[in-house]
Each structure stands twice: as structure tokens, then as C-alpha cells.
C-alpha positions as CSV (number, residue, x, y, z in Angstrom):
1,X,-6.4,21.4,-3.2
2,X,-6.6,20.8,0.4
3,X,-7.8,24.2,2.4
4,X,-5.7,23.1,5.4
5,X,-2.3,22.5,3.5
6,X,-2.9,26.2,1.8
7,X,-3.7,27.7,5.0
8,X,-0.7,26.8,6.7
9,X,1.7,27.2,3.8
10,X,0.3,30.6,3.0
11,X,-0.9,32.3,6.0
12,X,0.5,30.5,9.4
13,X,4.3,30.2,7.6
14,X,4.1,33.9,6.4
15,X,3.1,35.2,9.8
16,X,6.0,33.7,11.5
17,X,9.0,32.8,9.2
18,X,9.4,34.3,5.9
19,X,9.1,32.0,2.7
20,X,10.2,32.5,-1.0
21,X,6.9,33.0,-2.7
22,X,8.8,31.3,-5.8
23,X,9.0,28.1,-3.4
24,X,5.3,28.0,-2.4
25,X,4.2,28.6,-6.2
26,X,6.7,25.8,-7.2
27,X,5.4,23.1,-4.4
28,X,1.7,23.9,-5.6
29,X,2.5,23.4,-9.1
30,X,3.9,19.8,-8.3
31,X,0.7,19.3,-6.0
32,X,-1.5,20.0,-9.2
33,X,0.6,18.0,-11.5
34,X,-0.2,14.6,-9.3
35,X,-2.7,12.7,-10.5
36,X,-5.5,11.5,-8.1
37,X,-5.7,7.7,-8.1
38,X,-9.1,6.0,-8.9
39,X,-10.4,5.2,-5.6
40,X,-13.1,2.2,-5.8
41,X,-15.0,2.4,-2.5
42,X,-15.3,6.1,-2.7
43,X,-19.2,5.8,-3.7
44,X,-19.7,3.2,-0.5
45,X,-17.3,5.8,1.8
46,X,-19.6,8.7,0.5
47,X,-22.7,6.8,1.5
48,X,-21.4,5.6,5.1
49,X,-20.5,9.2,5.8
50,X,-24.0,10.4,4.6
51,X,-25.7,8.2,7.1
52,X,-27.5,10.6,9.3
53,X,-28.2,8.9,13.3
54,X,-31.7,10.3,14.1
55,X,-33.2,6.9,15.7
56,X,-32.4,5.8,19.2
57,X,-33.2,2.2,17.9
58,X,-30.8,2.8,15.1
59,X,-28.1,4.5,17.0
60,X,-28.3,1.2,19.5
61,X,-28.3,-1.0,17.0
62,X,-25.0,0.7,15.3
63,X,-23.1,0.7,18.4
64,X,-24.0,-2.9,19.1
65,X,-23.0,-4.1,15.9
66,X,-19.3,-2.1,15.5
67,X,-17.1,-3.4,17.7
68,X,-15.4,-0.9,20.4
69,X,-12.1,-2.7,19.9
70,X,-10.6,-5.0,17.1
71,X,-12.1,-8.2,17.8
72,X,-9.1,-9.7,16.3
73,X,-6.5,-8.9,17.8
74,X,-5.2,-11.4,20.6
75,X,-2.0,-12.5,22.9
76,X,-1.3,-16.3,21.9
77,X,-0.2,-17.4,25.4
78,X,1.1,-21.3,26.6
79,X,1.8,-22.1,29.9
80,X,1.3,-18.3,31.3
81,X,4.3,-17.0,28.0
82,X,3.2,-14.9,25.4
83,X,3.9,-16.6,22.5
84,X,3.4,-14.3,20.0
85,X,0.8,-11.0,19.6
86,X,-1.8,-10.9,16.8
87,X,-2.5,-7.0,15.5
88,X,-5.4,-5.5,15.3
89,X,-6.4,-6.4,11.5
90,X,-9.5,-4.0,11.6
91,X,-6.7,-0.9,10.5
92,X,-6.7,-3.3,6.7
93,X,-10.3,-2.8,6.4
94,X,-10.5,0.4,3.7
95,X,-13.8,1.9,5.2
96,X,-12.5,1.2,9.1
97,X,-12.4,5.2,9.5
98,X,-15.9,5.6,8.2
99,X,-17.2,2.8,10.1
100,X,-15.8,3.8,13.5
101,X,-16.9,7.5,12.6
102,X,-20.6,5.8,12.1
103,X,-20.2,4.4,15.7
104,X,-19.2,7.8,17.1
105,X,-22.3,9.7,15.6
106,X,-24.2,6.9,17.0
107,X,-22.9,7.2,20.8
108,X,-22.9,11.2,20.5
109,X,-26.2,10.9,19.5
110,X,-27.4,8.6,22.5
111,X,-25.5,10.9,24.9
112,X,-26.4,14.3,23.6
113,X,-29.4,14.0,22.3
114,X,-31.1,11.3,24.3
115,X,-29.0,11.9,27.5
116,X,-28.6,7.8,28.1
117,X,-25.5,6.6,29.8
118,X,-23.1,4.9,26.5
119,X,-20.7,3.4,29.2
120,X,-22.1,0.0,27.9
121,X,-20.9,0.5,24.8
122,X,-17.2,1.6,25.6
């Protein structure tokens, strides 16, 4: 059960709108009957999320290695007119959110703990 969903249904909505309690119980039973799917990449996601940035050089390497924008996004132009646009393919990466979060942790470490200027990585 997700805490946010449970909180919004039972506390926030109940304080603003009267909710039929039977409706809430039915939706909770439906959510519990849905089986979670097998996530093959979960160990890798957990590994990336557990990486702690505690070294200045490591934070610099992370920020240099992980780009701020998707490098594959392009506008193909011919004689000044855009023929077509190649969308960012990075979002297709199943570990995209974890990698971006790791880069963010590296940037935050450099800015907050080391007091460095991170404008070169933006």
C-alpha cells in the first residue's frame, strides 16, 4: 500500500468532502488484489539509489559523466528549415530516474557540502 494514496483518501479528502466509507474499502480491496509485476531491474535500481556521494572527486566524476540534457535530442535541418525532430531517447532508459537522481545528489554535495560553483555542470 502506498502511504500517500492512503493518506489522501482517508485524511485529506475526508476532511473536505464526505466520502462513503464503503467506496474507500472497495478501492482498497481492488488495489490489494492487483499483483505486483516482476521488476528485473529492481536490484540495480536499489544499488544506484544507495550510492552515497561523500567524496568531492567522485561527485565531480558523476556530474561530468551524466549529462544534464539528453545528448541524442536533435533538430535535423536542411537549408535553415527543420525537417524533423529526434525526441530525447534518455527517457526510454529504464534507469533514467535513478541516474538523474544520482547526478542531483552529486550536484547537491558539491554545492552544499563543498561550497563549489556548479554552474559548469548546468
